[in-house]
Each structure stands twice: as structure tokens, then as C-alpha cells.
VOPAGU-2260 file (C-alpha; in pm, 1 decimal, decimal comma):
REM VOPAGU-2260
SITE   aa  ch    i         X         Y         Z
SITE  UNK   A    0      19,5       0,5     -18,1
SITE  UNK   A    1     115,2     355,5    -105,4
SITE  UNK   A    2      84,9     641,7      95,0
SITE  UNK   A    3    -172,0     757,6    -105,6
SITE  UNK   A    4    -397,2     475,5     -78,0
SITE  UNK   A    5    -292,3     499,1     314,8
SITE  UNK   A    6    -403,3     893,3     339,4
SITE  UNK   A    7    -742,8     794,1     149,9
SITE  UNK   A    8    -864,5     507,4     383,5
SITE  UNK   A    9    -791,4     754,3     691,2
SITE  UNK   A   10    -996,0    1056,4     489,8
SITE  UNK   A   11   -1263,8     787,0     380,5
SITE  UNK   A   12   -1304,1     658,6     773,2
SITE  UNK   A   13   -1276,0    1025,4     874,7
SITE  UNK   A   14   -1584,1    1134,7     658,8
SITE  UNK   A   15   -1760,2     792,7     772,1
SITE  UNK   A   16   -1690,7     899,2    1153,5
SITE  UNK   A   17   -1841,3    1251,9    1093,2
SITE  UNK   A   18   -2144,7    1130,7     905,8
SITE  UNK   A   19   -2208,9     876,5    1196,3
SITE  UNK   A   20   -2183,2    1111,8    1484,9
SITE  UNK   A   21   -2365,6    1396,7    1260,8
SITE  UNK   A   22   -2657,5    1168,0    1259,7
SITE  UNK   A   23   -2643,6    1078,8    1615,7
SITE  UNK   A   24   -2614,9    1440,0    1699,4
SITE  UNK   A   25   -2929,2    1499,9    1438,9
SITE  UNK   A   26   -3123,8    1193,4    1622,0
SITE  UNK   A   27   -3041,5    1396,6    1970,4
SITE  UNK   A   28   -3157,8    1695,1    1855,1
SITE  UNK   A   29   -3465,9    1524,8    1731,6
SITE  UNK   A   30   -3512,8    1355,7    2053,8
SITE  UNK   A   31   -3456,1    1673,4    2216,6
SITE  UNK   A   32   -3712,7    1859,9    1995,0
SITE  UNK   A   33   -3975,3    1596,6    2086,1
SITE  UNK   A   34   -3922,6    1617,6    2447,8
SITE  UNK   A   35   -3921,0    1994,9    2465,6
SITE  UNK   A   36   -4254,5    1969,9    2243,7
SITE  UNK   A   37   -4403,0    1680,7    2469,2
SITE  UNK   A   38   -4260,4    1987,2    2789,9
SITE  UNK   A   39   -4473,9    2230,3    2605,3
SITE  UNK   A   40   -4803,4    2048,9    2531,8
SITE  UNK   A   41   -4813,9    1903,2    2878,8
SITE  UNK   A   42   -4734,0    2247,6    3024,7
SITE  UNK   A   43   -5037,0    2370,7    2790,7
SITE  UNK   A   44   -5270,4    2082,1    2918,8
SITE  UNK   A   45   -5128,9    2171,4    3300,4
SITE  UNK   A   46   -5263,7    2535,5    3244,5
SITE  UNK   A   47   -5590,1    2430,2    3130,5
SITE  UNK   A   48   -5672,8    2192,6    3394,7
SITE  UNK   A   49   -5611,6    2459,5    3606,8
SITE  UNK   A   50   -5836,9    2709,2    3463,1
SITE  UNK   A   51   -6068,4    2474,8    3461,8
SITE  UNK   A   52   -6042,7    2394,3    3828,3
SITE  UNK   A   53   -6035,7    2737,0    3926,0
SITE  UNK   A   54   -6301,7    2833,4    3758,8
SITE  UNK   A   55   -6482,1    2588,7    3930,6
SITE  UNK   A   56   -6351,9    2696,6    4267,3
SITE  UNK   A   57   -6491,8    3024,2    4180,0
SITE  UNK   A   58   -6829,3    2944,5    4089,1
SITE  UNK   A   59   -6812,1    2708,7    4409,7
SITE  UNK   A   60   -6756,8    3028,8    4645,1
SITE  UNK   A   61   -7020,2    3229,4    4436,2
SITE  UNK   A   62   -7244,8    2979,0    4483,5
SITE  UNK   A   63   -7189,8    2955,7    4876,7
SITE  UNK   A   64   -7168,0    3341,5    4908,0
SITE  UNK   A   65   -7481,6    3391,7    4751,0
SITE  UNK   A   66   -7595,3    3710,8    4919,5
SITE  UNK   A   67   -7911,2    3661,9    5113,3
SITE  UNK   A   68   -8265,0    3850,7    5066,1
SITE  UNK   A   69   -8277,4    4077,5    5375,7
SITE  UNK   A   70   -8577,2    4056,3    5560,1
SITE  UNK   A   71   -8595,0    4316,3    5881,1
SITE  UNK   A   72   -8439,6    4431,1    6166,7
SITE  UNK   A   73   -8530,6    4279,4    6513,0
SITE  UNK   A   74   -8401,4    4414,7    6841,6
SITE  UNK   A   75   -8404,8    4187,9    7117,5
SITE  UNK   A   76   -8393,4    4283,8    7500,1
SITE  UNK   A   77   -8410,1    4021,6    7760,0
SITE  UNK   A   78   -8577,6    4112,9    8085,9
SITE  UNK   A   79   -8516,1    4016,6    8472,9
SITE  UNK   A   80   -8119,5    4030,3    8457,9
SITE  UNK   A   81   -8010,6    4076,4    8828,6
SITE  UNK   A   82   -8259,2    3775,3    8977,5
SITE  UNK   A   83   -8016,1    3485,4    8914,3
SITE  UNK   A   84   -7641,4    3445,0    8861,3
SITE  UNK   A   85   -7658,8    3061,3    8691,3
SITE  UNK   A   86   -7668,6    2808,5    8432,1
SITE  UNK   A   87   -7936,4    3015,2    8253,0
SITE  UNK   A   88   -7788,0    3383,6    8268,1
SITE  UNK   A   89   -7466,3    3243,3    8146,9
SITE  UNK   A   90   -7598,0    3109,8    7893,8
SITE  UNK   A   91   -7787,5    3440,0    7776,9
SITE  UNK   A   92   -7407,7    3582,1    7836,4
SITE  UNK   A   93   -7274,2    3327,0    7560,7
SITE  UNK   A   94   -7492,9    3465,7    7262,8
SITE  UNK   A   95   -7239,6    3627,8    6993,5
SITE  UNK   A   96   -7590,2    3871,6    6841,0
SITE  UNK   A   97   -7624,2    4164,6    6957,2
SITE  UNK   A   98   -7873,9    4218,8    7204,8
SITE  UNK   A   99   -7978,9    4432,5    7469,7
SITE  UNK   A  100   -7993,4    4343,6    7856,5
SITE  UNK   A  101   -8242,0    4505,8    8129,5
SITE  UNK   A  102   -8105,4    4480,8    8447,0
SITE  UNK   A  103   -8324,3    4527,3    8739,1
SITE  UNK   A  104   -8179,3    4734,6    9018,7
SITE  UNK   A  105   -8217,0    4614,5    9434,0
SITE  UNK   A  106   -8094,9    4233,7    9372,8
SITE  UNK   A  107   -7804,9    4044,7    9455,2
SITE  UNK   A  108   -7696,5    4006,4    9133,0
SITE  UNK   A  109   -7772,8    4335,8    8984,2
SITE  UNK   A  110   -7460,6    4525,9    8999,5
SITE  UNK   A  111   -7253,3    4214,2    8857,3
SITE  UNK   A  112   -7468,1    4117,2    8559,4
SITE  UNK   A  113   -7447,1    4473,7    8449,1
SITE  UNK   A  114   -7118,9    4426,3    8460,3
SITE  UNK   A  115   -7112,3    4068,8    8318,7
SITE  UNK   A  116   -7331,6    4204,2    8018,8
SITE  UNK   A  117   -7104,3    4495,1    7951,2
SITE  UNK   A  118   -6832,3    4283,4    7916,1
SITE  UNK   A  119   -6962,2    3989,6    7710,2
SITE  UNK   A  120   -7042,9    4310,3    7451,6
SITE  UNK   A  121   -7431,9    4344,6    7516,1
SITE  UNK   A  122   -7597,9    4658,8    7560,1
SITE  UNK   A  123   -7734,0    4751,6    7906,4
SITE  UNK   A  124   -8034,5    4913,5    7964,6
SITE  UNK   A  125   -8221,1    4964,7    8342,0
SITE  UNK   A  126   -8523,9    4762,8    8365,4
SITE  UNK   A  127   -8702,7    4984,4    8645,1
SITE  UNK   A  128   -8966,2    4889,5    8873,6
SITE  UNK   A  129   -9296,6    5072,0    8843,9
SITE  UNK   A  130   -9618,5    5060,9    8994,7
SITE  UNK   A  131   -9918,0    4849,0    8847,2
SITE  UNK   A  132  -10318,1    4878,9    8908,3
SITE  UNK   A  133  -10262,1    4525,7    9148,4
SITE  UNK   A  134  -10049,3    4517,2    9489,7
SITE  UNK   A  135   -9712,3    4359,8    9393,3
SITE  UNK   A  136   -9366,2    4321,7    9655,7
SITE  UNK   A  137   -9045,6    4365,1    9573,7
SITE  UNK   A  138   -8789,2    4651,0    9464,4
SITE  UNK   A  139   -8903,4    4880,3    9782,9
SITE  UNK   A  140   -8593,4    5117,3    9741,6
SITE  UNK   A  141   -8628,9    5144,1    9347,5
SITE  UNK   A  142   -9003,5    5066,1    9278,2
SITE  UNK   A  143   -9185,6    5417,6    9104,0
SITE  UNK   A  144   -9513,2    5492,4    9263,0
SITE  UNK   A  145   -9746,0    5744,7    9158,5
SITE  UNK   A  146   -9770,8    5873,8    9515,0
SITE  UNK   A  147   -9412,5    5977,9    9522,6
SITE  UNK   A  148   -9287,6    6372,7    9439,2
SITE  UNK   A  149   -9088,9    6412,0    9193,1
SITE  UNK   A  150   -8800,0    6439,2    9368,2
SITE  UNK   A  151   -8849,2    6085,9    9488,7
SITE  UNK   A  152   -8907,5    5997,2    9136,7
SITE  UNK   A  153   -8591,2    6142,4    9024,0
SITE  UNK   A  154   -8366,9    6038,5    9338,0
SITE  UNK   A  155   -8469,8    5683,3    9277,2
SITE  UNK   A  156   -8414,5    5678,2    8898,1
SITE  UNK   A  157   -8071,6    5838,5    9005,6
SITE  UNK   A  158   -8001,8    5550,7    9233,3
SITE  UNK   A  159   -8069,6    5277,0    8944,1
SITE  UNK   A  160   -7837,6    5444,7    8769,8
SITE  UNK   A  161   -7573,6    5465,6    9015,7
SITE  UNK   A  162   -7601,8    5083,8    9098,7
SITE  UNK   A  163   -7586,6    4961,2    8731,8
SITE  UNK   A  164   -7323,8    5273,6    8577,6
SITE  UNK   A  165   -7335,9    5063,0    8229,8
SITE  UNK   A  166   -7690,6    5128,5    8181,6
SITE  UNK   A  167   -7761,2    5341,4    7863,4
SITE  UNK   A  168   -8133,3    5343,2    7865,5
SITE  UNK   A  169   -8393,8    5241,3    8076,3
SITE  UNK   A  170   -8782,0    5016,8    8019,3
SITE  UNK   A  171   -8976,1    4959,5    8249,6
SITE  UNK   A  172   -9058,6    4621,8    8466,9
SITE  UNK   A  173   -9447,8    4602,4    8526,7
SITE  UNK   A  174   -9572,9    4958,5    8528,8
SITE  UNK   A  175   -9915,0    4924,7    8425,7
SITE  UNK   A  176  -10033,8    5238,2    8679,1
SITE  UNK   A  177   -9712,2    5438,6    8650,5
SITE  UNK   A  178   -9657,6    5454,1    8259,9
SITE  UNK   A  179  -10021,2    5593,0    8220,7
SITE  UNK   A  180   -9953,9    5897,7    8461,1
SITE  UNK   A  181   -9799,9    6199,2    8307,6
SITE  UNK   A  182   -9637,5    6335,4    8585,5
SITE  UNK   A  183   -9432,3    6004,1    8671,6
SITE  UNK   A  184   -9327,5    5953,1    8299,1
SITE  UNK   A  185   -9201,5    6313,9    8334,4
SITE  UNK   A  186   -9031,3    6327,4    8635,3
SITE  UNK   A  187   -8838,1    5974,9    8435,0
SITE  UNK   A  188   -8794,3    6165,1    8104,4
SITE  UNK   A  189   -8628,1    6432,0    8287,7
SITE  UNK   A  190   -8374,9    6240,9    8461,5
SITE  UNK   A  191   -8296,6    6100,6    8103,9
SITE  UNK   A  192   -8270,4    6367,5    7921,0
SITE  UNK   A  193   -7986,8    6502,8    8166,7
SITE  UNK   A  194   -7857,8    6172,0    8139,5
SITE  UNK   A  195   -7857,5    6145,0    7718,5
SITE  UNK   A  196   -8044,5    5800,0    7781,6
SITE  UNK   A  197   -8289,3    5660,1    7581,7
SITE  UNK   A  198   -8631,4    5471,3    7756,9
SITE  UNK   A  199   -8824,9    5185,3    7563,4
SITE  UNK   A  200   -9149,8    5199,7    7633,5
SITE  UNK   A  201   -9266,7    4807,1    7727,6
SITE  UNK   A  202   -9631,1    4877,7    7694,1
SITE  UNK   A  203   -9763,8    4663,7    7966,6
SITE  UNK   A  204  -10066,7    4849,2    7941,8
SITE  UNK   A  205  -10244,4    4974,2    7643,3
SITE  UNK   A  206  -10315,4    5307,3    7808,2
SITE  UNK   A  207   -9932,7    5378,5    7853,4
SITE  UNK   A  208   -9851,5    5683,0    7772,3
SITE  UNK   A  209   -9454,9    5651,7    7813,2
SITE  UNK   A  210   -9374,7    5654,1    7484,8
SITE  UNK   A  211   -9550,6    5992,0    7403,1
SITE  UNK   A  212   -9421,1    6150,9    7718,9
SITE  UNK   A  213   -9023,5    6075,4    7604,6
SITE  UNK   A  214   -9107,0    6230,6    7234,6
SITE  UNK   A  215   -9278,9    6522,4    7376,2
SITE  UNK   A  216   -8966,2    6581,0    7635,5
SITE  UNK   A  217   -8717,2    6502,2    7322,8
SITE  UNK   A  218   -8574,7    6186,2    7506,7
SITE  UNK   A  219   -8485,3    5912,0    7254,7
SITE  UNK   A  220   -8763,3    5619,0    7231,6
SITE  UNK   A  221   -8896,3    5345,4    7134,9
SITE  UNK   A  222   -9153,1    5073,5    7190,9
SITE  UNK   A  223   -9184,0    4650,2    7262,7
SITE  UNK   A  224   -9388,3    4516,3    6946,9
SITE  UNK   A  225   -9396,4    4153,8    7106,1
SITE  UNK   A  226   -9366,8    3988,8    7434,4
SITE  UNK   A  227   -9204,0    3665,0    7388,7
SITE  UNK   A  228   -9245,1    3421,7    7683,0
SITE  UNK   A  229   -9604,6    3522,0    7828,5
SITE  UNK   A  230   -9621,9    3125,9    7822,9
SITE  UNK   A  231   -9292,6    2922,9    7952,6
SITE  UNK   A  232   -9437,4    2639,2    7676,7
SITE  UNK   A  233   -9150,0    2613,1    7403,8
SITE  UNK   A  234   -9417,1    2615,7    7123,5
SITE  UNK   A  235   -9560,6    2935,4    7253,0
SITE  UNK   A  236   -9231,7    3095,4    7291,0
SITE  UNK   A  237   -9155,2    2981,6    6937,6
SITE  UNK   A  238   -9471,1    3111,7    6795,0
SITE  UNK   A  239   -9386,9    3451,6    7000,3
SITE  UNK   A  240   -9069,7    3435,8    6776,5
SITE  UNK   A  241   -9252,8    3390,5    6440,6
SITE  UNK   A  242   -9491,8    3706,5    6540,0
SITE  UNK   A  243   -9158,2    3923,0    6577,1
SITE  UNK   A  244   -9024,9    3810,1    6264,9
SITE  UNK   A  245   -9336,9    3854,1    6087,3
SITE  UNK   A  246   -9355,2    4208,2    6251,3
SITE  UNK   A  247   -8983,9    4282,0    6121,3
SITE  UNK   A  248   -9040,7    4163,3    5781,8
SITE  UNK   A  249   -9360,1    4382,2    5718,5
SITE  UNK   A  250   -9271,4    4661,8    5933,1
SITE  UNK   A  251   -8899,1    4716,8    5869,1
SITE  UNK   A  252   -8814,5    4724,6    6250,3
SITE  UNK   A  253   -8952,6    4501,2    6568,6
SITE  UNK   A  254   -8843,7    4507,1    6894,3
SITE  UNK   A  255   -8907,4    4167,8    7105,9
SITE  UNK   A  256   -8899,0    4088,3    7506,1
SITE  UNK   A  257   -8812,9    3821,9    7645,7
SITE  UNK   A  258   -8660,2    3707,1    8025,8
SITE  UNK   A  259   -8402,2    3532,4    8152,5
SITE  UNK   A  260   -8560,6    3140,8    8126,1
SITE  UNK   A  261   -8433,2    2839,3    8006,9
SITE  UNK   A  262   -8680,1    2776,7    7772,9
SITE  UNK   A  263   -8662,1    3126,3    7630,1
SITE  UNK   A  264   -8273,6    3084,0    7600,6
SITE  UNK   A  265   -8356,2    2670,4    7458,8
SITE  UNK   A  266   -8527,3    2852,2    7179,3
SITE  UNK   A  267   -8379,2    3175,1    7080,6
SITE  UNK   A  268   -8032,4    2951,5    7065,5
SITE  UNK   A  269   -8225,4    2745,8    6840,7
SITE  UNK   A  270   -8430,2    3041,8    6612,8
SITE  UNK   A  271   -8163,9    3357,2    6610,3
SITE  UNK   A  272   -7896,7    3193,8    6375,9
SITE  UNK   A  273   -8220,4    3068,4    6159,0
SITE  UNK   A  274   -8345,5    3385,6    6137,3
SITE  UNK   A  275   -7994,8    3554,8    6060,7
SITE  UNK   A  276   -7965,4    3279,1    5796,8
SITE  UNK   A  277   -8260,4    3375,2    5634,4
SITE  UNK   A  278   -8179,5    3749,8    5620,8
SITE  UNK   A  279   -8287,9    3918,5    5935,5
SITE  UNK   A  280   -8014,2    4192,5    6143,5
SITE  UNK   A  281   -8027,3    4201,8    6490,0
SITE  UNK   A  282   -7936,3    4543,8    6646,0
SITE  UNK   A  283   -7930,5    4679,0    6987,4
SITE  UNK   A  284   -8191,9    4910,9    7074,9
SITE  UNK   A  285   -8020,3    5228,2    7098,4
SITE  UNK   A  286   -8008,9    5203,3    6694,1
SITE  UNK   A  287   -8371,6    5156,1    6645,4
SITE  UNK   A  288   -8491,2    5450,0    6861,3
SITE  UNK   A  289   -8695,3    5748,3    6757,4
């Protein structure tokens, strides 16, 4: 073999090797391109899947947060705090709904319950004992009588606020006779006006002039629409809650009065969340005055 043949053989071998390597590189490039395309397709499909999931979640959230139609506003007053300090009174303090708690002065737990109600975020008013048309006993140092002078009435109302300083207003405990008396209610209203407090007429008599007198004096006022628990029967209390809700729906606002009783507590624990869910709003009485 001469030198030319040897060089030619080397050249041929190099060309063959170069072609082989080029073929390998081309195959690798094709594989890489294919992988890149597959990767891009996977990313596209993943992005589409995420968009679909996001749209479903948005629809689900929108469905869950569907706005409930407003039905009416309810002011709930619970009378007779101060008589007891037990599981029932503690149960009422456990509500998270705005309510107005009326504390009767002159009892063992009056000051305590005023403080506790305020601490747990409730509105506090004085449940002021007033004379009825029948003979009653209790709260001798606080009850307002038609036979008392204006000075005596003024002193007793002031003492009630001293015992329950958290109070932002007042309603009447009983008082079928006192709330029919213009002079008595004027004396009460003058004290409330001086203190910038409001009066809620519990309407224990159809002949009450309490609300009217307060309006004439320029004292913020309102009236009770429904008593929830004149009967302690669970079915009766539920019917009264229905009446309160219907009144709120019809008139826009309605105030109901219940008492610190076991069955009242049981009914309200069930009914308040139902009413809120169906579109009723609960507010402190102080926001429902005229």
C-alpha cells in the first residue's frame, strides 16, 4: 500500500465517522425537540386544567356566598337580669348576637350582671320597677309610685343608674299604672334627658303614655312590639318569635322582649341562627330609636 492509499483510507474513515456522529447528533436534536414539544404540550394541558379548576372554585365560592335577601331588623331585649347568677344567665351571656339586656336594680346580682353583660359585649339598660294596678312586692327602694313626689322619683332613677352604671337607657318593669301617669313619666324623662339616656316603652298597658311623653320631652324612645315568653311553653315561645319576625318583615323593624328563662334561652339558641341565615339583622335597641 502506498502513502496515497493510506491517506485516502484515513479520509474515508474520518468522513464515515463524521457522518455517523452527525447522524447521532441529529437524532439527539430530534429527541430533544420532541421532548421540548411534549413538555410544552404537558404545560399547556396543565395550565388548562388549572384554569378549569379555578373556574370551578370561583363558581363554588360564588354559590356559597350567595347574598341572602334582607328580611327585616329585630331588636331583642332580655328582661330580669339581676335575679339570678346561674347556668341560664351564663347561657344568655354566651350569645354572639347583638342584644339588649335589661337589669333590674335592687337585687343580689344586679351590679354583677350589669358588669358581665357589658363585658361580653351586650347593651345594658335598667329594667326600672314601676307601680302596677295590682299590689306587688319587691324592689321597695327603687319602685316608682304615682304617690311619690317628683324629687323621690328623680332620686330613685338616679340611684338605679348608680347601681348599674353601664346602662345606656331604661325600660319599665311592670308599671301598668305608672306608665299611664303623665307626671311620673315626665319626672322619669327629665332624668333620662339630663343623662342622655333612652327609654323603651315595654307597653304593659294599652293606655301607656310613656313613649308619647318621652317624645314630647325630646328623649330618644321606642316601643316593644312582641312579648316572647308570657307563656313558658316552648311551642308558644316559638310562635311569638315567628310573630316578631313577621312584624320585622312587614314594618322593617320590630322589638321583642323576653326574659332570663331556661325555655326562652333554648328557643333563642335555635331560632336566632335560623333568622340570621334567612336574612334578618339583629341590632341593639339604641340603634332603633326615634
